[in-house]
N, C-alpha and C positions, 0 to 999 in steps of 0.2 A: 311656653316652656321657659322656666327660670334659667338664666345664664349661670353656668357653673362658676363658682368662686374658688380661687386657689391661694394658698399661702406660699410665697416664693422665698426660699432660704438658700444660702450658699451651702453646697454639699459638704464642704470641709467643716462646717459648724455642727453637723448632725451626727458625726461619728458612725457607729454601727447601725443607726436607724436607717441608713441608706440601704442596708442589706435586707431589711424586712420585706418579705414577699407579698404581704397583704396588709391592708388596713380596712377592717370591717368587710372583708371579703373582696376588696377591690385591689387589683394588682397595681402597684405604684410604678414599678420599674421593669416588670417582666423579667427577662433573662439578662438584661443589661443594666447593671448598676451605674449611675452617672459618675463621671470623673470628679475628683476632689475639687477642681477649679470650676465646675459647672454649678448652675443654679437648679434647684429642685422645686417642682410644682407639686404641692401636696393638696389634694382635693379637700375642700371644706364642706361640712354639712349644715352648719348654722351661721357662723360668722361670715361677714364680708371680709375681703382681703385686708381692708383697712382696720376693721375691728380686730382681726386676728393679730395684726402687727402690734396693736396697742396692748392686747392681753399678753402677747408673747413678751413684750418689753416689761410689763408689770411683773410677770412671773420671774423674769430674769433678775429683777431687783429684789424680789422676795427671796429667791433661792438662787443666788449667783454662782457661777463657776469660779472656783478659787483653787488655792494650792492643795486643798484637801480632796478635791475631786470634781466631777461633773455637776452641772446645775440644771435648771429647768429647761434651757434650750436643748441641751444634749438629750435630755429625757423625753423630749417631745410633749411637754406638759400642755402646751396650747392645743395640741391635737386631742389629748384626753378631755380637756374642757369642752372643746367644740363638739365632740361626740356625746358627752353627757347632756349638753344643752339641747342637742338635736333629738335626743331620745326621751323616754318617759319622764326621767327626772326633770328635764328642762321644762316640760309641760305641766309639772306638778301632778302627774297622774296618780301618785300614791299618797298625796298629802291632803288632809281635810282643808278645803278652800272656801267654806262658807263663812259668813260673818258671825259675830262681830270681829273686826280686826282691831286689836288693841295692843298697846305697849305692855309688855309683861316682864317678869324676871328672866334673866338669862337661862335659868334651868328649864324654862318652858320652850325655849327655842324660838325661832322666827314665827311671828304671828300675823304678818302682813298679808295684803291681798296680792301683791305682784308675785308672779312666778319667777324662777331663776332666769329665764330668757329675758324677761322685761327688766329685771334688776341689772343684768349685764348691759343690755342695750342702753338703758338710762345712765348707768354709771360711766360707761365708755364715752358717751356723748358729752358728759360734763368735764371729762379730762382734756378735751380739746386735742391739740396736736402734741400729744404726749411723747410720741416717738422722736420728735425734733429736739426735745430737751436733753441737756447733758445728764449724765448719770446722777450727779449731785442734785440737780434740779428735779429729776424724776423722783428721787428719794424724798425731797421736800413736798412734792405734790402728793405722794402716797401717805406721808405723815399727816398731811392736812385732812385726809379722808379715812384715816386708820380706824376710826370708831364707827364708820358707816357699815350698813349691812352689805353693801357692794364689796368693800375691801375685805371684810371678814370672810365673805364667800370666796373671793379670789384667793385669799391666803389659804383657806382650807382646801380648796381645789388644787392649789399648787402642791401642797404636801401630799395629797392623794395621788396626783399625777406623777410625783417623784417616786412613790413607793408602792403603787398598785401593781397587780399582775399585768405584764405587758399586753395581755389580750384586750385590755380596756383602752389601749392607745397611748398610754404613758409609759414611764420607766423603760424607755427604749433600750434594748440590749441589756436590760437589767442594771443600768448604771446606778440607780438608786440603791438597789440591794447590794451591789458591790461596795458602795460607799459606806454602808453600815455593817457589812459582813453577814447579811441575811442569806441563807442558802436556798430560799424558796419554800413553797408549801409542802415540806416534808411531812408525810402522814404519821410517822412515828419514829422516835429515837430510842425505843426500848432496847433494841439490839446493840446500841452504841454505849449504853450506860456502863457496863462492866469493862468493856474494851478500853474506854478512855477515863476510867475512874482515877482521879488524881493526876491526870495527864491533860495538858492543853488540847482542846479540840482543834483538829487541823483546819486550815482555811480551805474551803471548797468552792468550786465554781457553782454559782446559783443556777437553778433550773426553774423555768416557768411551769405553770400548771399544764399547759399544752405539751411541753417537753416531757413531763413526768407521765402524762396519760398517753402520749403518742397519738393524739388526735386533736382536731380543731374543737375549740370550746367557745360557744357563743357568749358574748357579753350581754348583760341586762340592758345596756344602752341600745342594743339591736332589736329589742322587743318592740312590737307594734305600739304606737302611741295611742 
């Protein structure tokens, strides 16, 4: 039996993510949310704890917390990435993976042999002790690899984790949607058109798909591999 890996983060850095009752159907905290000064153990599906720490640090440099609002850490982006790599996407279940593997134009997308799981594992290994670097040196390390498939993938996944529906493990407490003023997957605005014609649309509290439907919605990362 494989030993379970956890990502350990200070509760105070996670904001409302602490109040989430489930992560892929697993209860994280039950009825007792941890105190702000406590550390939180978040179960990982793919990453080792060390790998998750490196990816978390990378995403924080790509989308940092600043005066404008929350960043990758508060949104739980590393958990989003961990879940995607553990699921069908990480195994390349829906991508054509036969040869030839050739370099092609960007419009053709990635044409290599390695699946996302291997790209991450190899890329993380080459970064060494990334978490021990200062923020400035982390930036320099990322600039050095910014044209690689690995970095481009992490950057894309960081943005996806910031602004996805929370059911996928990222955008915790919808901090990403609040940052850009997105109300959530509203099905129609037809009834609002005349009501607010020529008038600024009011700021609304975002709602996730599960909140709108009033039921649990499975993510595609939970599909069988």
